[in-house]
N, C-alpha and C positions, 0 to 999 in steps of 0.2 A: 573254525576253531575247535578241535576235539578238547571237551571239557575234562577228562580222565587224564590228559596230558600234565597237567600244572599241579604243583603242590605248594608253590609259594607265590606270593605277591610281593613285589620288591619294589620299593619306592627310593628314588634317588632324586638329586637336585636335576631340573632340566637340563638336556643336553648330555647327561652323564650315563644315560641307560643303554647307550650303544657301547659304552666301556665295559659296563657290567655285564651285558649279554656277551660280550666278546671273550671275557675273562672265564666266564661261566662255559661256553662253549669250548674254549681251549683246555677245560679240566674235563671235558667229557659228558657235560650235562646239556639238557635242551634249554633253551631260551629263547624268548620273544620280545626284543624291545618295541616299546611304542604300540602296543596293541590298540587296534583301531584308530592310531595315529595320535594317541594321547601322550604327552611327553611326561618325563619322569617316573615311567612305569615299567616294568620287566616282569611278564609272568615266566616262572622257571619251575622245572622238574629237576630238583637237585636234593642233596643231603645237606644237613644243617651246617657239618663241619666245612663244607664247601663254600660256605657265604661267610665264614667268621674274619677272613683276613681281607675284605675287600673294602677300603675305605670310602669308596663311592657309595656304598650303600648306606642309606639312612635308617631305613625300616625294613625289616623281612617279616612279611605276615603269612604264617602258616594257615593254608586253605583248608577248611573243614568240608565246606560244600561248594560246588561249582555248577551253576545252572544258567540258563538263558534268562535274559533280563526282562522276563514278565513277571508282573506282579502276582498272579496265581500261582505260577511255578515256585517262586519265593516263599509264598504263604504256605506251601504243600510240604515245606520242610519244618512247619511249626512243630510238629511232634518229635522229630528226630533232634531238632534244636533243645526242646524242652527236656529231653532225657540227659541233657550235658547240665542241667542246673539242679543243684541238689536241694533236698528238704532243707527250709530255713535260709537259702540263699536269696539274695536280691539280684535282680539284673537291669540293665538298660539296653536300648537299641540305638545303635548309630549308624547313619547311612551317608555315604558319601558318593555322589552320583555324577557321572560323566557322559555326556551324550543327551539326546532327546528321547523321551520315554512319555505313556500316556498317563503317567503316576507321578507323584511328586515324593520328595525324601521325607518329608512331614507326614503323607499318607502312608507310606510304608512303615516309617518309625510307629505310628499309631496301632496300624492294622497288626502288624506282626507281633508287637508288644502286648496287644490286648490276647492275641491268640496264644501266646506264650503263657500269659497271665492265667487264661483260661485251664490250659491244658495241666500246668504244673502246679498252679495254686501259688507261685511265688510272685512276691510284690515288686513292683518298679522302684527303682531309686537311680534318679537321674544324678545326683552329686557324688555318691560313693557306693557303687554298685559292687556286688561280689563278682559278677560276672558280667563282661559286654558282649553284646552281639554285634559284630562289627560287619556292616553290608558296604562291599565296595562294588559300585555299579561301574562297568566298564564298556560303555557301547552295549553290544547284545550280550555281554557275558556278566554275570554277578559272582562276586567272591564272598563267601560267608566264612567268618572266624569267629570262635567263642574264645574269648580272652579272659584271662583273670584281673578282676579291678577295675579302675577307671581308666580311660584312655584320652590323654590329651594329644592335640595336634599341635605341631612345631609350626611357628611363623614362617612363612617363606622371606629369607633374608636376600634373596636374589642376587644380583651382582656385586652388592657391598661386600660378601665374602670373597669373592675372586678379587676384587681390588685389594682388600686388605691382605690377602695370603700373597699377591705379587709385589709387595713391598716387605714380606717377612723374611728374615734371616734366622736361620736354625743352627745353634753350636752343637755338635754332635762329637762327644768323647768315642773313639774308634772301640770295638767289640774286638779283644783280643785273646788268643787262648790256642785250642786245636785248629788247624788250618780250615777244616771242613765247616766247623762253626763259625768261624770268622766270615768265611764267604757266605754262609746261608744268612746270616744276620746283617750282612752288607746288603745283599739282594732285597730283603725285606726292607731294610730302611730306605734304601734308594726307590723302591716301588711307592712307599708311601710319600717320600717327599715329592715325587713326580705327580702322584695323584693329585696331591694339591696345589700343585704349580707354584712352590715358593720360590722366592727371588734367587737364594741362595743358601747352599749347606755347606757350613764351614767344619772341617774335620781337625779336632783339636786336641792331640795326644798331650797330656799333663808331665808325663815323665820319661825317660828313656824307654823305648820300647824295640822289639826286635822288628827289622825291617820286613822279614819274609811275613810276619802276621799283619803289619801294617798294610803292606801291598796286597795281601790276599782278600782284607776286608774292604780295601779301595775298588779293587776290581769287582767285588761282588756289588757293591755300591753303583758303581757306572753301569754295570749290567743290568740292575734294577730299575735304574733309570732309563736306560735306553729301551728296555722291553716295554715298559710302561707308556712311554713316549712314542713309540711305534703304533701303539694299541691307540692312543689319543689321536694321532695325526690321522689315521684310518677311520675314525668314528666320530670325531668333533666336526661341528659346522664352523670352525673357526681354526685359526693357527695357533696350536698350543705353545707354551712357554716351557723350554726346556731348562730345568734346574741347572746352576753352575755349581761347581765343586772346588772349593779351595782348601787348604792346607794351612793353620796356624797353631804355633804353640799356644796353649789356653792359657798360660800366665801372662804372656805378653799379649794376647787379644784382649784379656779384662784391664790390664794396665792401659791399654789404648782406648777402650770404651770408658773406664773413669776419667781419663783426663780430658775427655769430650764433654763431661759433664760439669 
């Protein structure tokens, strides 16, 4: 793996990395899902704007340094890392290690932290640092990112999220107006709904609408669902759920919901 190829480490829920990589490659970027076989990770060479509308991405980490996963190689970046910490700032080192290595995460945190402190004179603050030196070790490759402030890690919600979304119905007022805008918004909403594999999407106009505008919005919606569903079929290790789409008047729908309570 060539270190100079990647500028983002992308984290996804497990089994979503293939979807993210496929979307990025369709947009002309480089992407490698599951580097060294680790799930929930994509290495990418992309622009920030190309990552913003992909709901499967949980976190995109900008790569400042990328080296082999050897302790001395990581420590050799101590001077370059120290230059990113300003006078009077505090810092902390956080390491996430995947794979087998001849050093531990605690050992790396301690030695790299001591080296940065010695070079820069900055103090360590594990609770509320001004800068966090994030070390993500992925098999034979290590990613280092210097980020502002404290970094908290999300708890893995696992299968519970998928089960909840599979029972979720979303009510969407149609986006009406210029036909090109209606189509574009329909495609975006359709992609997002299919990305989360919700049970049902109800399109609910609340007043009289122009049939052409509504038809164009729904065409875009179905196109977005179809395109995301095809990607999911190619990349998921399971059969994805295709979102169903129905049409109901909003006021009648609300009355029906109220009558059930």
